[in-house]
C-alpha positions as CSV (number, residue, x, y, z in Angstrom):
1,M,0.0,0.0,0.0
2,T,1.2,3.5,-0.8
3,L,1.2,6.5,1.5
4,Q,-1.7,7.9,-0.5
5,D,-3.7,4.7,0.2
6,D,-2.9,5.1,3.9
7,E,-3.9,8.7,3.9
8,R,-7.3,7.8,2.3
9,M,-7.8,5.2,5.0
10,I,-6.9,7.7,7.8
11,R,-9.3,10.2,6.3
12,A,-12.0,7.6,6.6
13,A,-11.0,7.1,10.2
14,L,-11.2,10.8,10.8
15,S,-14.7,10.7,9.4
16,A,-15.6,7.9,11.8
17,A,-14.1,9.9,14.7
18,A,-16.5,12.7,13.9
19,A,-19.4,10.3,14.8
20,A,-18.3,9.9,18.4
21,S,-20.7,11.2,21.0
22,D,-20.0,14.5,22.7
23,V,-18.7,12.7,25.8
24,D,-16.4,10.2,24.1
25,V,-12.9,10.9,23.0
26,P,-13.1,11.3,19.3
27,V,-11.1,8.4,18.0
28,G,-12.2,6.6,14.8
29,A,-11.3,3.3,13.3
30,V,-12.0,1.7,9.9
31,V,-11.3,-1.8,8.8
32,F,-10.5,-2.4,5.1
33,D,-10.2,-5.7,3.2
34,A,-7.1,-6.6,1.2
35,D,-8.5,-4.8,-1.8
36,G,-9.0,-1.5,0.2
37,V,-12.8,-1.9,0.4
38,E,-14.2,-0.7,3.7
39,L,-15.7,-3.5,5.9
40,A,-16.6,-1.6,9.0
41,R,-16.1,1.6,10.9
42,A,-16.6,2.8,14.5
43,A,-15.9,5.6,16.9
44,N,-15.1,5.4,20.6
45,A,-18.2,4.7,22.6
46,R,-16.9,3.9,26.2
47,E,-18.8,6.8,27.8
48,A,-21.9,6.5,25.7
49,T,-22.2,2.8,26.4
50,G,-20.6,2.4,29.8
51,D,-18.4,-0.3,28.3
52,P,-14.7,-0.1,29.1
53,T,-13.8,-2.2,26.0
54,A,-15.8,0.1,23.6
55,H,-12.7,1.5,21.9
56,A,-13.1,2.4,18.2
57,E,-10.7,-0.4,17.2
58,I,-12.5,-3.1,19.1
59,L,-15.9,-2.0,17.8
60,A,-14.6,-1.8,14.2
61,L,-12.9,-5.3,14.5
62,R,-16.1,-6.8,15.8
63,A,-18.2,-5.4,13.0
64,A,-15.6,-6.3,10.4
65,A,-15.5,-9.9,11.6
66,R,-19.3,-10.2,11.1
67,V,-19.0,-9.2,7.4
68,H,-15.6,-10.4,6.4
69,G,-16.6,-14.0,5.6
70,D,-13.8,-15.8,7.4
71,G,-15.1,-15.6,10.9
72,W,-12.9,-13.8,13.4
73,R,-9.8,-14.0,11.2
74,L,-9.2,-10.7,9.4
75,E,-6.3,-11.9,7.4
76,G,-5.3,-9.4,4.7
77,A,-7.2,-6.6,6.4
78,T,-5.9,-3.1,7.3
79,L,-7.1,-1.2,10.4
80,A,-6.8,2.5,10.1
81,V,-7.2,4.5,13.4
82,T,-6.8,8.1,14.3
83,L,-4.8,7.4,17.5
84,E,-2.1,4.8,18.2
85,P,-3.8,1.7,19.7
86,C,-3.5,0.9,23.4
87,T,-2.4,-2.5,24.8
88,M,-6.0,-4.0,24.7
89,C,-6.5,-2.9,21.1
90,A,-3.0,-3.9,20.0
91,G,-3.6,-7.4,21.4
92,A,-7.0,-7.6,19.6
93,L,-5.3,-6.7,16.3
94,V,-2.8,-9.5,16.8
95,L,-5.5,-12.0,17.8
96,A,-7.7,-11.0,14.8
97,R,-4.7,-11.5,12.5
98,V,-5.0,-8.1,10.9
99,E,-2.3,-7.7,8.3
100,R,-1.6,-3.9,8.6
101,V,-2.2,-1.2,11.2
102,V,-2.1,2.4,10.1
103,F,-2.6,5.2,12.6
104,G,-2.5,9.0,12.8
105,A,-1.4,10.5,16.2
106,W,1.2,8.9,18.4
107,E,0.1,8.2,22.0
108,P,3.2,8.4,24.3
109,K,1.3,7.7,27.5
110,T,-0.6,4.5,26.5
111,G,0.4,3.7,22.9
112,A,1.2,0.0,22.3
113,V,2.2,0.1,18.7
114,G,5.6,1.7,19.1
115,S,5.4,4.5,21.7
116,L,5.2,3.1,25.2
117,W,5.1,-0.5,24.2
118,D,5.3,-2.4,20.9
119,V,2.9,-5.3,21.4
120,V,2.2,-5.9,17.7
121,R,5.9,-6.5,16.8
122,D,6.9,-8.7,19.7
123,R,9.0,-11.4,18.2
124,R,7.5,-14.0,20.5
125,L,4.1,-13.8,18.8
126,T,3.1,-15.9,15.9
127,H,1.4,-13.0,14.1
128,R,2.9,-9.5,13.7
129,P,1.0,-6.9,11.7
130,Q,2.8,-4.3,9.6
131,V,2.6,-0.8,11.1
132,R,2.7,2.7,9.7
133,G,2.3,5.5,12.2
134,G,2.0,9.2,12.0
135,V,-0.2,9.3,8.9
136,L,-2.0,12.7,8.9
137,E,-0.7,13.1,12.4
138,G,-1.5,16.8,12.7
139,E,-5.1,16.4,11.7
140,C,-5.6,13.4,14.0
141,A,-3.9,15.1,17.0
142,G,-5.9,18.3,16.3
143,I,-9.3,16.7,16.8
144,L,-8.1,15.3,20.1
145,E,-6.6,18.6,21.3
146,S,-9.9,20.4,20.5
147,F,-11.9,17.8,22.4
148,F,-9.7,18.0,25.5
149,Q,-9.6,21.9,25.4
150,G,-13.4,21.8,25.5
151,Q,-13.2,19.5,28.6
152,R,-11.2,22.0,30.6
């Protein structure tokens, strides 16, 4: 995949983030199949649902698994997300056998795809997705900064 492909995918994730409720951190995630066709999208919904696992990545993976046609295995898929995944989401990406992870803003406090930890590239795992971070980083960070400024 080219940088242009990844930017298109992150723009879709930015669109998904815009659908987050007013109380949820605006993170969006979109799963694409091997041909670049969108399978599913989601925004964070932890606050809206009261579910601690309702991160955008988890919700998008669940929805994509329902439509992918190979059960829970998302082999060949790319997950694009506006913020670097946390440890829970990084683990889910490995378990779902996602081929690629593309994200926008780095998360130095909880990021688990290169910042604080690098769960997805641990050599002890049997599946290790490819990773491209920092795609449209400024735009992705900007929506988060705006959200948190409004919270203060």
